[in-house]
C-alpha positions as a Markdown table, in Angstrom:
| # | Residue | x | y | z |
|---|---|---|---|---|
| 1 | Met | 11.0 | 5.7 | -29.7 |
| 2 | Asn | 11.8 | 5.7 | -26.1 |
| 3 | Tyr | 9.4 | 3.8 | -24.5 |
| 4 | Arg | 10.3 | 4.6 | -20.9 |
| 5 | Ala | 9.0 | 8.2 | -21.6 |
| 6 | Ala | 5.8 | 6.9 | -23.4 |
| 7 | Ile | 4.5 | 4.7 | -21.1 |
| 8 | Lys | 2.7 | 6.2 | -18.1 |
| 9 | Pro | 1.8 | 3.8 | -15.7 |
| 10 | Asp | -1.8 | 4.3 | -13.5 |
| 11 | Ala | -2.3 | 3.5 | -10.0 |
| 12 | Thr | -3.7 | 0.1 | -11.0 |
| 13 | Ser | -0.4 | -0.5 | -12.8 |
| 14 | Trp | 1.6 | 0.6 | -9.5 |
| 15 | Phe | -0.7 | -1.8 | -7.1 |
| 16 | His | 0.3 | -4.6 | -9.1 |
| 17 | Val | 4.0 | -3.7 | -9.6 |
| 18 | Ala | 3.9 | -3.3 | -5.5 |
| 19 | Ile | 2.2 | -6.7 | -5.3 |
| 20 | Ala | 5.2 | -8.3 | -7.8 |
| 21 | Tyr | 7.7 | -6.7 | -5.4 |
| 22 | Ile | 5.9 | -8.2 | -2.6 |
| 23 | Ser | 6.2 | -11.5 | -3.9 |
| 24 | Leu | 9.6 | -11.4 | -5.0 |
| 25 | Gly | 10.5 | -10.5 | -1.2 |
| 26 | Arg | 11.6 | -6.8 | -2.0 |
| 27 | Pro | 9.7 | -4.7 | 0.6 |
| 28 | Ala | 11.5 | -1.5 | -0.1 |
| 29 | Glu | 10.3 | -1.3 | -3.7 |
| 30 | Ala | 7.0 | -2.2 | -2.6 |
| 31 | Ile | 6.7 | 0.9 | -0.6 |
| 32 | Lys | 8.0 | 3.2 | -3.4 |
| 33 | Ala | 5.1 | 1.1 | -5.4 |
| 34 | Tyr | 2.4 | 1.9 | -3.0 |
| 35 | Glu | 3.4 | 5.4 | -2.7 |
| 36 | Gln | 3.1 | 5.3 | -6.3 |
| 37 | Thr | 0.1 | 4.0 | -6.3 |
| 38 | Leu | -1.6 | 6.4 | -3.6 |
| 39 | Ala | 0.1 | 9.6 | -5.4 |
| 40 | Gln | -2.0 | 8.5 | -8.3 |
| 41 | Asp | -5.2 | 7.6 | -6.7 |
| 42 | Pro | -5.2 | 8.5 | -2.9 |
| 43 | Asn | -8.6 | 6.6 | -2.4 |
| 44 | His | -6.9 | 3.3 | -3.5 |
| 45 | Ala | -8.0 | 1.8 | -0.2 |
| 46 | Phe | -6.2 | -1.8 | -0.9 |
| 47 | Ala | -2.8 | 0.1 | -1.6 |
| 48 | Met | -3.2 | 2.1 | 1.7 |
| 49 | Phe | -3.9 | -0.8 | 3.8 |
| 50 | Asp | -1.3 | -3.2 | 1.9 |
| 51 | Leu | 1.3 | -0.2 | 2.4 |
| 52 | Gly | 0.6 | -0.3 | 6.3 |
| 53 | Gly | 0.8 | -4.1 | 6.1 |
| 54 | Thr | 4.3 | -3.9 | 4.8 |
| 55 | Tyr | 5.5 | -1.5 | 7.1 |
| 56 | Trp | 4.1 | -4.1 | 10.0 |
| 57 | Asn | 5.8 | -6.9 | 8.2 |
| 58 | Leu | 9.3 | -4.8 | 8.1 |
| 59 | Gly | 9.1 | -4.0 | 11.9 |
| 60 | Asp | 8.0 | -0.4 | 11.4 |
| 61 | Arg | 5.2 | -0.7 | 13.7 |
| 62 | Glu | 4.7 | 3.2 | 13.9 |
| 63 | Lys | 4.7 | 3.8 | 10.5 |
| 64 | Ala | 2.2 | 0.6 | 10.0 |
| 65 | Leu | 0.0 | 2.4 | 12.7 |
| 66 | Glu | 0.1 | 5.8 | 11.2 |
| 67 | Val | -0.7 | 4.1 | 7.5 |
| 68 | Trp | -3.5 | 1.8 | 9.0 |
| 69 | Leu | -5.2 | 4.8 | 11.4 |
| 70 | Lys | -5.5 | 6.8 | 8.1 |
| 71 | Ala | -6.5 | 4.0 | 6.0 |
| 72 | Cys | -9.6 | 3.2 | 8.8 |
| 73 | Lys | -10.4 | 6.4 | 8.9 |
| 74 | Arg | -10.9 | 7.0 | 5.2 |
| 75 | Phe | -12.2 | 3.9 | 4.4 |
| 76 | Pro | -13.9 | 2.8 | 7.7 |
| 77 | Glu | -16.4 | 0.2 | 5.4 |
| 78 | Asn | -13.4 | -1.6 | 4.0 |
| 79 | Glu | -13.0 | -5.3 | 4.6 |
| 80 | Asn | -9.4 | -4.9 | 5.6 |
| 81 | Val | -10.7 | -2.7 | 8.8 |
| 82 | Gly | -11.4 | -5.7 | 11.0 |
| 83 | Ser | -8.1 | -7.2 | 10.0 |
| 84 | Val | -6.2 | -4.2 | 11.0 |
| 85 | Met | -8.1 | -4.0 | 14.4 |
| 86 | Ala | -7.1 | -7.7 | 15.1 |
| 87 | Cys | -3.9 | -7.4 | 14.3 |
| 88 | Leu | -3.9 | -4.5 | 16.5 |
| 89 | Gly | -5.6 | -6.0 | 19.1 |
| 90 | Trp | -8.4 | -3.6 | 19.2 |
């Protein structure tokens, strides 16, 4: 049996993969996993905020701002909005 073909990770699985990559110091792979999370579940708020944070930590402020603005607009009541605003000096 081809297990790769049989296993279909869901959004939560991809989110955990992204977190694991961050823990391993592999942000490029984490970005891909966050993107997979959001492809399967566009309403996964934590993935979107974490994706922005990963771009920020990599020094890509423009991409981080783009992702964070989208996240803040989509999820205005999320607990991460305050952190994003503080990080951006708003």
